[in-house]
N, C-alpha and C positions, 0 to 999 in steps of 0.2 A: 229135530233130534228129540227122542223120548228118553225119560229117566224114571226111576222108581224111587219114591220117597216112602220111608217107613217111620212111624211114630209109635213109641212104646213107653208107657209109664202109668202112674196112678191116674185113675179116671178123675176128671174135674171139669167144671164148666168152662167152655171157651176154647178148647184145644182145636177143634175143627175150624172155628171162626178165626183164630189167630193164624193158623197155618194158611188158610185160604186167603186171608187179607195179605199176608206176606207174599204169596204167589201172585196175586192180582197186581200188587204194587210193582212187580218185576215183569209183568206181562207174560206170565207163565200160565198156560191153560191146563186145567185138570181134565184129563181124557177119561179116566176111570177111577173109582174110589171104592174101597171096602173098609169097613170098620166094625169092630166088635169089642165086647168087654169079656175078658177071660180072667176069672178069679179076681175080679176087682181091678184088673189092669186094662187100660185102654190100648188097643192095638189097631193101627190104621195103615193101609197101604194105598198109595196113589200112583197112577201112571200119569205123568205130566209131559206136556209138549214144551220144550225149551226153545224152539226155533224162532220165536218172536221176542225172546227175552232180551233185556238191555244189559244183562250181565252174563259172564261165562259160567260154566258148570262148577269150576273149582271155587269161585267166589260165592256162588249160591250155596254150595256145600258147606263152606265155612260159616256163612251167615245163619244157615239153618241150625248148625251145631250150637252156635252161640245162643240163638233163640231157644233151643231145646234146654240148654242149661238154665236159662232164666225161668223157663216154664217147669223145670224139674221133670222133663221127659227126655227120652233119647230120640233124636231126629237124624236120620241118615238119608243120603241121596247117592244113587249110583246110576251110571249110564245103563240103559235098558239091555244092551248087549252083554255087559259085564254081569248084570243080574241073571240073564238067561243062561250064561255060561256057568255060573255058580250053582244054578238050580237044575241043571240038565241031569236027567236020570240015565 
């Protein structure tokens, strides 16, 4: 099962490291990643594989939101199919 993670917020050291460590601890593989800085804001999108994770999507989603608050960035997670449906032209 794939999902999309987005991270948006003020750029600072360690954002990628913290998110990557969080995913590794839960056995979530990063399939693809894109990140950039837009007007001083850090913007990252990740396609991740949750199939080997030891936690379900809803728990991971809540944990990412809490981590984002602590890091002062917005972190969201949605199932790949939901993401595709929302962005279909």
